[in-house]
C-alpha positions as a LaTeX table, in Angstrom:
\begin{tabular}{lrrr}
\hline
Residue & $x$ (\AA) & $y$ (\AA) & $z$ (\AA) \\
\hline
Unk1 & 0.08 & 0.29 & 0.22 \\
Unk2 & 2.78 & 2.32 & 0.61 \\
Unk3 & 4.65 & 1.96 & $-2.61$ \\
Unk4 & 2.85 & 4.42 & $-4.59$ \\
Unk5 & 4.90 & 7.03 & $-6.47$ \\
Unk6 & 4.23 & 10.59 & $-6.13$ \\
Unk7 & 3.97 & 12.14 & $-9.60$ \\
Unk8 & 2.98 & 15.94 & $-8.34$ \\
Unk9 & 3.20 & 17.51 & $-5.33$ \\
Unk10 & 2.62 & 21.37 & $-4.82$ \\
Unk11 & 2.11 & 23.92 & $-1.83$ \\
Unk12 & $-0.18$ & 26.93 & $-2.05$ \\
Unk13 & $-2.31$ & 29.00 & $-0.22$ \\
Unk14 & $-6.05$ & 28.85 & 0.12 \\
Unk15 & $-8.32$ & 31.65 & 1.24 \\
Unk16 & $-11.63$ & 31.39 & 2.06 \\
Unk17 & $-13.94$ & 34.30 & 2.72 \\
Unk18 & $-17.25$ & 34.40 & 5.01 \\
Unk19 & $-20.24$ & 35.12 & 2.88 \\
Unk20 & $-22.10$ & 37.37 & 5.70 \\
Unk21 & $-19.25$ & 39.37 & 6.98 \\
Unk22 & $-15.70$ & 40.55 & 6.04 \\
Unk23 & $-13.81$ & 37.41 & 7.76 \\
Unk24 & $-11.33$ & 35.65 & 5.79 \\
Unk25 & $-9.45$ & 32.49 & 6.61 \\
Unk26 & $-6.06$ & 31.37 & 5.36 \\
Unk27 & $-5.12$ & 28.03 & 4.62 \\
Unk28 & $-1.61$ & 26.33 & 3.37 \\
Unk29 & $-2.46$ & 23.35 & 1.28 \\
Unk30 & $-0.64$ & 20.70 & $-0.11$ \\
Unk31 & $-1.99$ & 18.79 & $-2.97$ \\
Unk32 & $-0.41$ & 15.71 & $-3.74$ \\
Unk33 & $-1.40$ & 13.18 & $-6.66$ \\
Unk34 & $-0.07$ & 9.57 & $-6.60$ \\
Unk35 & 0.58 & 7.21 & $-9.66$ \\
Unk36 & $-1.94$ & 4.64 & $-8.06$ \\
Unk37 & $-4.54$ & 3.84 & $-5.94$ \\
Unk38 & $-8.28$ & 4.48 & $-5.03$ \\
Unk39 & $-8.25$ & 8.05 & $-4.44$ \\
Unk40 & $-4.63$ & 8.82 & $-5.42$ \\
Unk41 & $-5.56$ & 12.80 & $-5.37$ \\
Unk42 & $-5.30$ & 14.45 & $-2.11$ \\
Unk43 & $-5.22$ & 17.73 & $-0.53$ \\
Unk44 & $-3.94$ & 18.54 & 3.22 \\
Unk45 & $-5.36$ & 21.65 & 4.54 \\
Unk46 & $-3.62$ & 23.43 & 7.50 \\
Unk47 & $-4.97$ & 26.73 & 9.26 \\
Unk48 & $-2.17$ & 29.27 & 9.07 \\
Unk49 & $-4.41$ & 32.81 & 9.20 \\
Unk50 & $-6.18$ & 34.67 & 12.38 \\
Unk51 & $-9.16$ & 33.17 & 13.68 \\
Unk52 & $-12.45$ & 34.65 & 13.07 \\
Unk53 & $-14.30$ & 36.81 & 15.31 \\
Unk54 & $-17.89$ & 36.92 & 13.90 \\
Unk55 & $-18.03$ & 33.84 & 11.83 \\
Unk56 & $-17.89$ & 30.01 & 12.58 \\
Unk57 & $-14.16$ & 28.44 & 12.51 \\
Unk58 & $-13.71$ & 25.37 & 10.45 \\
Unk59 & $-11.30$ & 22.52 & 11.34 \\
Unk60 & $-7.86$ & 23.90 & 11.68 \\
Unk61 & $-6.68$ & 20.98 & 9.78 \\
Unk62 & $-8.87$ & 18.86 & 7.27 \\
Unk63 & $-8.06$ & 16.54 & 4.39 \\
Unk64 & $-9.50$ & 15.51 & 1.05 \\
Unk65 & $-9.02$ & 12.56 & $-1.12$ \\
Unk66 & $-10.65$ & 12.04 & $-4.43$ \\
Unk67 & $-10.25$ & 10.09 & $-7.76$ \\
Unk68 & $-9.21$ & 12.81 & $-9.76$ \\
Unk69 & $-8.28$ & 16.55 & $-9.57$ \\
Unk70 & $-11.71$ & 17.41 & $-11.15$ \\
Unk71 & $-13.50$ & 15.99 & $-8.35$ \\
Unk72 & $-11.06$ & 17.39 & $-5.67$ \\
Unk73 & $-12.12$ & 21.67 & $-6.15$ \\
Unk74 & $-15.64$ & 20.92 & $-6.17$ \\
Unk75 & $-15.47$ & 18.88 & $-2.66$ \\
Unk76 & $-13.54$ & 22.01 & $-1.34$ \\
Unk77 & $-16.03$ & 24.49 & $-2.14$ \\
Unk78 & $-18.60$ & 22.23 & $-0.52$ \\
Unk79 & $-16.68$ & 21.75 & 2.58 \\
Unk80 & $-16.40$ & 25.43 & 2.55 \\
Unk81 & $-19.93$ & 26.24 & 2.01 \\
Unk82 & $-20.57$ & 23.97 & 4.65 \\
Unk83 & $-19.35$ & 26.60 & 7.10 \\
Unk84 & $-20.53$ & 29.62 & 5.33 \\
Unk85 & $-17.52$ & 30.15 & 3.47 \\
Unk86 & $-16.34$ & 30.52 & $-0.25$ \\
Unk87 & $-13.24$ & 30.29 & $-2.26$ \\
Unk88 & $-11.71$ & 33.67 & $-2.24$ \\
\hline
\end{tabular}
């Protein structure tokens, strides 16, 4: 199981804006794509910003795994929307 070769890895920042207030959250994300496996595309999110004052706080660390990159970004959007945020 641990013999999957990483074919792509990238570190970026993701910003989420609360829809009802002027709150913006900052996450450092690591996108990893492996050569095989059931869900070879995954994103690890780590909160690195300032905690919100008037908005709910999503989990500080979160991980999503999907079968393709095209399934990953709608999953991130659904996760953010669950807490009232959108990708900024």
